[in-house]
C-alpha positions in Angstrom: -56.3 33.4 54.7 -58.2 30.2 54.1 -56.0 27.3 52.6 -57.7 24.4 50.7 -56.1 21.4 52.0 -57.7 19.2 49.1 -58.9 20.5 46.0 -60.7 18.1 43.3 -59.8 19.2 39.9 -61.7 17.6 36.9 -59.4 17.7 33.7 -61.1 16.4 30.3 -58.5 16.5 27.9 -60.0 16.3 24.4 -58.8 16.7 20.7 -61.0 19.2 18.8 -61.1 19.8 15.0 -63.8 20.5 12.5 -65.4 17.1 13.7 -67.6 17.0 16.9 -65.7 16.9 20.2 -64.3 13.7 21.2 -63.3 12.9 24.9 -59.8 11.3 25.0 -59.2 11.2 28.6 -60.7 12.3 31.8 -58.4 12.7 34.9 -59.3 13.6 38.6 -56.6 15.4 40.6 -56.4 15.5 44.3 -53.7 17.9 45.5 -52.6 18.6 49.2 -51.8 22.1 49.7 -49.7 23.7 52.5 -49.5 27.0 50.8 -51.6 30.1 49.8 -51.0 31.1 46.2 -53.9 34.1 45.1 -67.5 55.3 17.8 -68.7 56.0 15.6 -70.5 53.0 13.6 -68.8 52.5 10.1 -70.4 54.6 7.4 -70.7 51.3 5.4 -72.3 48.4 7.4 -70.1 45.4 6.9 -71.3 42.0 6.6 -70.5 39.6 9.5 -67.8 37.2 8.5 -67.1 34.0 10.4 -64.4 32.4 8.0 -63.7 28.8 7.7 -63.5 26.6 10.5 -59.8 26.1 11.5 -58.8 22.3 12.0 -56.4 22.7 15.0 -56.3 20.4 18.2 -57.6 21.6 21.5 -57.4 20.3 24.9 -60.1 21.1 27.1 -60.1 21.6 31.1 -63.4 21.2 32.9 -63.3 23.2 36.3 -64.9 22.1 39.3 -64.8 23.3 43.0 -64.4 21.6 46.2 -68.1 20.4 46.2 -67.7 19.0 42.7 -69.8 21.7 41.1 -68.8 23.6 37.9 -66.9 26.8 38.5 -66.8 29.3 35.9 -63.7 31.2 35.0 -64.1 35.0 35.2 -60.7 36.2 34.9 -57.4 35.0 33.6 -53.6 35.9 33.2 -50.7 34.1 32.0 -47.1 34.7 33.5 -44.4 36.6 31.3 -42.5 33.2 30.9 -45.7 31.4 29.5 -45.4 28.8 32.4 -48.3 29.6 34.6 -51.8 30.6 34.0 -53.9 32.4 36.9 -57.7 31.6 36.8 -60.1 33.7 38.7 -63.2 31.2 39.5 -66.9 31.9 40.3 -66.2 30.5 43.9 -64.1 33.5 44.2 -60.9 31.6 44.4 -57.9 31.8 42.2 -56.1 28.7 40.7 -52.7 28.6 39.3 -52.0 25.9 36.4 -49.0 24.8 34.8 -49.3 25.4 31.1 -47.1 22.6 29.8 -48.7 19.7 31.6 -52.2 21.4 32.2 -52.0 20.6 35.8 -53.1 22.6 38.8 -50.4 23.9 41.0 -52.5 25.3 43.7 -55.2 27.7 45.1 -54.9 31.3 46.5 -56.7 32.7 49.1 -60.0 34.0 48.0 -61.8 37.6 47.6 -65.0 38.1 49.2 -67.0 38.6 45.7 -66.6 37.8 42.2 -62.9 38.3 40.7 -62.9 40.2 37.5 -59.2 40.8 36.8 -55.9 39.2 37.1 -52.6 40.3 35.8 -48.9 39.3 36.2 -46.2 42.0 36.7 -43.7 42.1 33.8 -40.9 40.8 35.8 -43.1 37.6 36.7 -42.8 38.5 40.5 -46.2 39.6 41.5 -49.8 38.6 40.6 -52.5 41.4 41.3 -56.2 40.2 41.6 -59.2 42.5 41.7 -62.9 42.5 41.4 -66.4 43.3 42.8 -65.1 43.6 46.5 -62.9 46.7 45.6 -60.0 44.8 46.9 -56.6 44.8 45.0 -54.4 42.1 46.3 -50.7 42.1 45.1 -49.5 38.3 45.6 -45.8 37.5 45.9 -45.5 34.4 43.7 -42.2 33.1 45.4 -43.5 33.8 49.0 -47.0 32.6 48.2 -48.5 35.5 50.1 -50.2 38.9 49.8 -47.5 41.6 49.8 -49.9 44.9 49.2 -53.4 45.5 49.4 -55.4 48.4 48.3 -59.3 49.1 49.0 -61.1 50.9 46.4 -64.7 52.3 47.0 -66.0 50.7 43.8 -66.0 47.5 42.0 -62.9 47.0 40.0 -63.2 45.4 36.2 -59.7 45.7 35.2 -55.9 45.8 36.6 -52.9 46.1 34.8 -49.1 46.5 35.9 -47.0 49.2 34.1 -43.7 48.0 32.7 -41.8 48.9 36.0 -43.7 46.1 37.8 -44.5 48.5 40.6 -47.1 50.8 39.4 -50.5 49.5 39.2 -53.6 50.7 37.1 -57.1 49.9 37.9 -60.5 50.8 36.4 -64.1 49.9 37.1 -67.6 51.1 38.0 -66.3 54.7 38.7 -65.4 57.6 36.5 -61.7 57.7 36.8 -58.4 55.6 36.5 -56.7 54.6 39.6 -52.9 55.0 39.6 -51.6 52.8 42.5 -48.2 51.8 43.9 -46.1 51.3 46.9 -43.8 54.2 46.1 -46.5 56.7 45.0 -49.5 58.7 46.1 -52.6 57.3 45.0 -54.0 59.3 41.9 -57.4 59.4 40.2 -57.4 60.6 36.6 -61.0 61.6 35.5 -62.6 59.4 32.6 -65.4 60.2 30.1 -67.6 57.1 31.5 -68.4 55.5 35.0 -68.5 52.1 33.4 -64.9 51.3 32.4 -64.2 48.0 31.0 -60.8 47.9 29.0 -57.2 48.8 30.1 -53.7 48.5 28.7 -50.4 49.9 29.8 -48.3 51.4 27.2 -44.9 49.9 26.8 -43.2 53.4 26.8 -43.9 53.2 30.5 -46.0 56.4 31.2 -49.1 56.2 29.2 -52.3 54.0 29.5 -55.2 53.3 27.3 -58.8 53.3 28.9 -62.2 52.5 27.3 -65.6 51.6 28.4 -69.5 52.1 27.9 -69.2 55.3 25.8 -67.1 53.6 23.2 -64.5 56.2 23.5 -60.7 55.4 23.7 -58.6 57.5 26.2 -55.0 58.0 26.3 -53.6 59.1 29.6 -50.2 60.4 30.5 -49.6 58.6 34.0 -46.4 60.9 35.0 -48.0 64.1 34.0 -51.5 62.8 35.3 -53.5 64.1 32.4 -55.8 63.2 29.3 -53.6 63.6 26.3 -56.1 62.1 23.6 -59.5 60.7 23.0 -61.5 59.4 20.4 -64.9 57.6 19.9 -64.2 54.3 18.1 -67.0 52.0 18.8 -70.8 52.5 19.0 -71.2 50.5 22.0 -69.2 49.5 25.2 -65.7 48.7 24.7 -64.6 45.5 26.1 -61.1 44.7 25.8 -58.0 46.8 24.4 -54.5 45.6 23.4 -51.4 47.5 22.2 -49.0 46.2 19.4 -45.8 47.8 18.9 -44.0 46.9 15.5 -42.3 48.4 12.6 -45.6 50.3 11.6 -45.6 51.9 15.0 -47.8 51.6 18.1 -51.3 50.6 17.4 -54.3 50.1 19.8 -56.6 46.9 19.1 -60.2 47.1 20.4 -63.2 45.0 20.5 -66.7 46.2 21.5 -70.4 45.1 22.1 -71.0 46.3 18.7 -69.4 43.3 17.4 -66.7 45.1 15.7 -62.7 45.0 15.9 -60.7 48.3 15.4 -57.1 49.3 15.0 -56.4 52.9 16.1 -53.0 54.7 15.7 -52.0 56.1 19.2 -50.5 59.3 18.7 -53.4 60.7 16.9 -56.1 58.3 17.6 -56.8 58.0 14.1 -58.8 54.8 13.3 -57.0 52.6 10.7 -59.4 49.9 10.3 -62.6 49.0 11.7 -64.8 45.8 11.0 -67.9 44.2 12.0 -66.9 40.4 12.7 -69.6 39.0 14.9 -73.5 39.3 15.1 -73.2 39.3 18.8 -71.0 41.2 21.3 -67.2 40.9 21.4 -65.8 40.5 25.0 -62.1 39.5 24.6 -59.2 40.2 22.4 -55.5 38.8 22.2 -52.6 39.6 19.9 -50.8 36.5 18.5 -47.1 36.2 18.3 -47.3 36.2 14.6 -49.0 39.6 14.2 -52.6 38.2 13.9 -55.2 38.8 16.5 -57.8 36.4 18.1 -61.5 37.7 19.2 -64.4 36.3 20.9 -67.7 37.0 22.7 -71.3 36.0 23.0 -71.5 33.9 20.0 -69.2 31.0 21.2 -66.8 31.3 18.4 -63.2 32.5 18.4 -62.3 34.4 15.3 -58.8 34.8 14.0 -58.0 38.4 12.3 -55.2 39.0 10.0 -52.6 41.4 11.3 -54.0 44.3 9.4 -57.5 43.7 10.7 -58.7 43.4 7.1 -59.6 39.8 6.9 -61.2 37.0 9.2 -59.0 34.2 8.6 -61.2 31.6 10.1 -62.9 30.3 13.4 -62.5 28.0 16.3 -65.5 26.4 17.8 -66.1 24.5 20.7 -67.1 26.4 23.7 -70.8 26.0 24.5 -71.7 29.6 26.0 -69.8 33.0 25.8 -66.1 33.1 25.7 -65.1 35.8 28.3 -61.2 35.9 27.6 -58.6 34.6 25.6 -54.9 34.7 26.2 -52.0 33.7 23.9 -48.2 32.5 24.7 -45.8 30.9 22.5 -47.5 27.9 20.7 -50.8 28.2 22.1 -54.0 30.1 22.7 -55.9 29.7 25.7 -59.7 30.5 26.0 -62.2 30.8 28.8 -65.7 30.4 28.8 -69.1 30.3 30.6 -69.2 26.7 30.1 -66.8 26.2 32.9 -64.1 25.3 30.7 -60.8 26.7 29.5 -59.1 25.4 26.4 -55.5 25.3 24.8 -55.7 25.6 21.1 -52.5 24.6 19.2 -51.5 27.7 17.2 -49.3 25.6 14.9 -52.3 24.0 13.5 -53.6 27.4 12.0 -50.6 28.2 10.0 -51.8 26.0 6.9 -55.1 27.8 6.7 -55.5 30.1 3.3 -56.9 33.6 4.0 -60.3 34.1 2.3 -61.1 37.5 0.4 -62.2 39.9 3.0 -64.8 42.6 2.8 -63.8 46.1 2.1 -63.2 48.1 5.3 -65.6 51.1 6.2 -63.8 54.6 6.1 -62.2 55.4 9.4 -64.0 58.2 11.5 -62.6 61.5 11.7 -62.4 63.9 14.5 -60.1 62.6 17.3 -59.2 64.9 20.1 -55.6 65.0 20.8 -53.6 67.1 23.2 -49.9 66.2 23.4 
């Protein structure tokens, strides 16, 4: 596998508030590497609410390849410890970054085509990468090498580890969910769409959430190898899902190309709330430690949503181009965009923001299909 002996990283650290961006420092790093690292639409149409701008500092990382040209981050993942971020770039390589100092750690061996998804295992030992070449590479972080590799017959859009840190889920441009692992036979579970984009592993260790072009959320029992529930939640393609477990139960948050955010109860797939928050498409969703959520997409804006999905608290602006992924860990929110940057936002700066009154939510659609 190729090793980059020197890779130039261009880092622009900026302080962003409601004022225009101001560059504070630009640093160029030269790193010598001797390792390989790698629904239905609401019955009531809701007005798009942007919310007030949130005055919070932001550090901006400009990404450059070996040739000095900008490289776009297409995929990203953060380790369970929150200390390392893996970024899949448009030059088909994976960079590892130290989150506390915002300094690069190294470059993994590359894929043959676009990298679409990265995921760390819950125990922090493994990183799985996948994309258009249909290859799933499981990297041993400590040994800095590929430990397992799987070849699928289709491009892969999302990968996730189950809580056991051994079973891997994969979806993409095929009408099934792949269940993979070194100690199990590979299984294909049939889905309702051949364009699947959103995937989440249930914390109970046996269920998975899948969604895609048809706007349907599907729940699979991995151990029994069957579909147990499905519900049309979005009117267009669902692009991201996340699972929150709290005192209110287990809920699925989802965002889609219809510009809406929805919260669905997992056991019955009853839609608890649904809100159109963007005039464009939403691509990314992350759940914040305090119960709120952040969503982003094609209109360059990150919106902060309250924990009940009822109010848009405010927005973060700075990217020039679509925001493709957002991650949260500890006191920080990380966003990745087509402007060839990723940004670290300081969540503590959002605490003083007052929540504006929100519009009334649309009625939740009925008719979920459940078989438990």
